[in-house]
N, C-alpha and C positions, 0 to 999 in steps of 0.2 A: 780715617773714618772706617768703622767696621762695615763689613760687607752687607749685612742684613738691614742696616739702618736706612738704606735707600728704598727698601721695600716695606718700611714700617707701616705706612698707611694701608697698603694692600693686605698685609698680614693682619692688621687690626680689624679689618672688615670681616675676617674669618675667625676672629676670636683669639688670635695670637698676640702676645706682647713681646716687644723687643726692649731689652734693658740697655743701659749705657755702655756696656761692654760688647754689645752686638749679639748676645745670646737670645734665642727665641724660645718662649715658653707658651705652652698651650693653656687652655682654660682650667685644667686640673692642676696646674703647677709643675708639669713635667717638662723637662728640657727637650725641645723638638729640634733645635739646630744651634750650632755655635761656631765660633771661629777660634782657631788656636793662636798661639803667640807668633807664629810665622806667617799668619794671614791666610791660612787654608781654611775654607768654609766646609763644614760638615752638617748634613741634615739627616736626622734619625727618622723624621716623619716625612713620607713621600708627598704629603699634601703641601708642605712648605716648599718643596722643590717645584711642584706644579704651579703654585701661586706666584713664585718668583719668576718662573719661566714665562707665564702669561703676562705678568707685569712688564717684564723686559721686552717682550714682543710688542706690547702696546706703546711702550716708551719709544721703541725704534720706529714704529709707524708714525707716531707724532713727530719725531725728528725728521722723517722724510717729508712730511707735509710742510715743515718750516723751511727747509732748504729750498732756495729759489734758484732757478736756472739762470746762469750768468752767461751772457754772450760777450765775446771779446770786442773791444772797441776797434773801430776802423781807424787805420793810420791816416793822419792828415796828409793830404797831398801837398807836396812842396813845390 
């Protein structure tokens, strides 16, 4: 799965589109970010980096809310 596809919804809110290869395009049709064949992601537009960073932090905060605190079970006395 290409890197930028997980941020597709967040990028779309700001007018960017992500194609099936994971390249990000702005409203004017300029390539704003891409991923090379080795899996390295490059962003030419600093706004793309900011959007992905904010989305990643919001996803992390949602994940912390989902994690429940687990207490160890007491051993049964024999």
